[in-house]
N, C-alpha and C positions, 0 to 999 in steps of 0.2 A: 504494500500500500504506500502510495506517495501522495502528498497533498493534505488538505485539511480534513479533519474528522472530529466529530463531537463525542465527548466522553462525559458521562454523569458520575460525579464523585460524591460520596457521603461525607459531609463535613461534621456531622454530629448526630447523635440519637438521644431520644428522651421521651417525655410524655407531653400531651397537649389535649385541649378540649376540641374534639373534632366536630365542626358544625354539621357534617353529614351524619355521622354516627350518633351525634348528640350525647357523647360520653367521653370520658378520659381514655385515650388510646395511646399506644406507642407510636412514635413518629420518627422520621428521618429528615434531616436537613440536607437537601440535595443541591449541588451546584453543577450547572451544565457549562462545560468549557469546550471551546474549539481549539484543537491542537494541530500543529503541523506534524505529519508523519513522514518518515523516510524508512523504507525497508521494514515496514510494519512496526516501527518504533516511534513513540511519541518524542519529538525533538524539543519543541518549545510551544508554549501556549500562545494563541493568537488573540483571543478575547474571551471574556465571560459572557455567555448568552443569557444567563439568568439563574435564578435560584428559587427554590420552593420548599415548602414543608409537605411531606408525603405521609399520609396516614397508613399505618401498617395493616389496618383492618379493611377499610373500604378502598384503599389505594388512590383516593382522590388527592389532588395537589392544591395547595393554597399559598397565597402570598405570605412571606415570612412574618408579616405583621399579625398573622393569626395567633401567634404565640402570646403576644402581649394584649391583643385586642380582638378576640374571636368574632365579635359583632362586625368589626370593620372589614374583615376579610371572610365574611360568612359564606360566600358562594365559592364553589370549587373553580379553579382556573379554567378548566375545560368548559364549564357551564357559561362563563362570561364570553369565552371565545366562540362557543357554539351559536350564540345569538347573532354574532356578526357574520359568521360563515353561512348560517342558514339564510340570512338576509341576502348574502351574495348569491346563493343558489337560486333564490326566488327571482332575483333580478337578471339571472343569466340569460334567459331567453327573451328578455325585453317585454314579457307579457305577464304581469302580476296577477295570478289566479287566486280566487277566494279559497280554493282547496289548499293551496300552498301556504297562505297566511294562516289558515286553520291548523295546518300541520305544524307550523312554527309554534303555535300555542300548545298543541297537544304534546309535542316533543319537549318543550320547555317545562311543561307540567311534570312529565315523566322524569326528567333529569334533575329538577330542582324542588319538586313538590309544591311549587307555587304557580298559579295561573298568570299568564302573560296577557294583560289587557290589550284589546285591539289598538288603543291609542299608543301603547308602547311598541307594538308590532310596527305600526306606521312610522313611529319615530326611529326605530332601528333600521327600517328600509331607507328612510331619508338619509341617515348617517352613513349607511353602506354605500348609497348612491353617490354621496359627496366625498367618500373616502378615495383619494387619488392614488393611494398605494395599490400596487398590484397585489394579487392574492399571495404571490410568493413573498413579497416584502412583508405583508401582514403576518404570514406564517413564520417568518424568521423571528418575529417578536414572540410568537407563541411557543417556539421551540424550547426556549428556556423556562417555560412555565408549566409544561405538561409532560407526563410520562407516557409509556407505551399504551396502557389502557385508556388514557385520556385522548391520545391521538386516534385510537380506534373509535371511540365514542364520537369524536368530532366528525370523522368521515362518515359514520353511519347516520348521524343526525342530518348532515348535509344531503346525503343521498335520499333519505326518506322525504325530505322536502321536495327534492327534484322529482321523485316518483309520485307525489301527491296529486298531480293533475292527470295521471294516467299515461303520461308520455315521458320519455327520457331523451331530450334533445341533444344534438351533437355538441352544442356549446356548453350544456350542463355536464355532459360526459367529460369534455375537455377541462372544464373548471374543476371537477372532482379529481381528475388525474393530476391537475396542477397542485391542488391542495395536498394530495398524497405525496407527490414529489417533494414539495416544500417541507412537509413534515418528515421527510426521509423514510417514507414507507414505500417499499418496492412493489412491482406489479403483482408478484406472487402473494405477498402479504395483503395487498389491496383486494385481490380476488377472494382471499379467505375471509376478510372482514365484511365484504359486501355480498358474498355469494348467495346467502339465504334471502337477501332483499330483492334480487333480480326477478323472482317469481311474481312480484307484485307490479311489474311494469304496466300491465293493462288492467289492474284491479285496484282502482283508486281508493275506494272506501276501506279496503282491507289493510292498507298501509296504516291508517289511523287506528283501526280496531286492534291490530296486532302490535301496536307501538310498545306496550309494556314488555312483551316477550322479545321483540326485535332489538330493543335498546338494552338488553341484558349485556353485562360486561363482555367485551370481545378482546381476546389476547392477540397481540401482534406476534406472528411466528418468529422464532429466533432468527436473527439476521435480517428481519424485515423492517426494522426501525428502532 
């Protein structure tokens, strides 16, 4: 291996109040670093991509502030990122469908336990449309905030929104692949994460009905991200 590669290192371990588990759980303080590799050896660090607190039970990641102020960082990092990525998927084909907006609400409810009001859906869509960053640039920011399960959940949530109108457009497919590439998830891992969702391509309502099952944690295969 030659060139840059990202490594997640454990900076410390302890206990914290997990907003998802709503209990005291063990946790790890993870730091994501980009290193330059030569002949499969890490030579020097290029930059720090981010850091997060990872719950050992639910595996969700949170901003480090969750240690001192659980209420401030109450939402898992992938949940906050999912809202923006789902909005990007809704906007991908240029035709905002009611089913897709409803899917955003359903998926948000499943991953956060809280309903996303229609006005907040509209606000997220406005912010996503005004966001001049490419999806790759945005996901570079997310890389330092989520772990493997979080990446898988982001991809599955984005795909469910895309399938909610009963069609899977080429630009939506391209955008999902761009998301996966930016999150450093390879094609084989992407197929594993999304495989069971493809059966719903022409069965719109079932995407929403099956949301609780389909959003079950999905592991990224070893070497896929």
